[in-house]
N, C-alpha and C positions, 0 to 999 in steps of 0.2 A: 621656653622654649621647645626643650626636646619632646615635650609633651603632643606638641600642633605636626612635627616631624612622622611622631610614631603614630597620630592619630590617621594622618595623609596617608601612608604607607599603608594602615589598616585597611582604609578606604578602598583604595587601588586595588588592595588582594581581594577583597571582596567582589568590588567591580570586575576584576578579571576573572575571577573563580565562577562567579553569575554567568557571566558569558560564556566560558568555558562551557558549563554545564547545560545552559542554554540551548547552545547550539550542537553539544557531543549528546545528548541524551535522546533529541529526536532520530537522531542517525545510528544510533546503538540501538533504539525501539525497531526499530525499520527492520534493520538485520536480522535481529532476533525472531520477529513477527515473521516475517517471510520465512526462515529456517522451519520456524514450528507449526505453522497453518496447515492445516491436512482438511481436504475436501474428499466428502466419501462420494464414490461411481458404483454405478451401477453396471456390472458386465453384463455381455448378453446371455453368458449361461447363467445370471441370476443371482451371482456371488456378488458381496458387496467388498468393495476394496476401497482404503484410504490411500488418496494420490496428493502429490506437494502442490499446494496451488503454485508454486512458481513457476513448477514445470508443466500446468495449465496454460499460463499465461504465456509460455514462451511457444507452444505448440500452435497456439488459436489464433488465425487470421480473423483479424475483426474487417467486416464488409460491409459497409451502410447501402440498405438499401435506396435507389433511385425514387425519384416520385412517381413516375412511370411504373416501375414495378409494384409500388405500393399502391396507385391506383388499378392496375391490370389485376392483383390479388384480392382489392376490394370487389374488382369487375366479374370477379371469375363466376362462372354460371353456376359450380357447385358449391358456391358460397350462398346463394340467394335462396 
């Protein structure tokens, strides 16, 4: 009988460890990738600088165009 209990403990510990790794690894990878991901940007004077992607995401305001704005842009005289 001691073998059965040891197997159960081992299986439980493997399941707990797998779950911990499965949940923790993507979170850790996400944090590391945000810190290290850099985006090249061209400045008005022509120099190329590297900017953290997280800084860009914080400062950009995502505004979707309305249907009217899209149709007005499509029908604009200078587009024809």
